[in-house]
C-alpha positions, 0 to 999 in steps of 0.5 A: 500499500505504502509502495502504491501511494508513492508511485501515485504521488510520483506520477503525479509530480510527473503530471504537474510538472508536465502541466506548469513547463508545457504552456511556458514552452509553447508560449515563448517557441522554444518548443517550435525551435525544439521541434524544428531541429529535431525534424529538420529533416522534415522540411523548412522551418519559419521561426521569428520572421526567417525561413531555414532549411538545410539542402543536400547541395553545395552553397555554389549550386544552391546559389546558382538556383536562388539567382534563377528562382529569384529571376523566375519570380522577376524580383531583381537582384539587388546584391549578390555575394559569394565565397567557397562557404557562403553567400548572400543574395538581396532583392526587393519586391514590388511593394518594396519589401526588402529580400535577404538570401543567406546561404552557409555550408553546414557539410561538403554538400550540404548547404544551410538556406534562410529567407527573410521577406521585409523587416517582420518576416512573410512566411507565404512570400518566404515559402515562394522563394523557397519552392523557386529555389528548390525546382532549380535544385530538383532540376538537377541530374545526379551529379548535383549541379543545377540544370538549365534554368 
């Protein structure tokens, strides 16, 4: 009987802890970050105005696809910087919303892409840009090079 009471007490303490911690995690955005980190392979994560994804292509290939994707959306290239490990593109929508696309090397053939539209972020437009970029990446052959635009 005493053993059962101790087990019940532990169960209640655990339930209480979960009930207290869950709202704090949900309201702070920590849960979104944890889920995003755990499900990185599941797709792009939108957090704090930025859309982030990891792609199985080197930075140079993603950079070429990003340029082609921007052109597909009729967005002007305002800035284009690239080195062997990173790249930065800037553009602007017709309504004046600025676009930043940052690429960073994660591994030899893997790049992290971060897209931000406007100062506060715009998830719909960010996802449209990522979709346009991925369309050019999926045109690639098995070598991982960008196909013709």
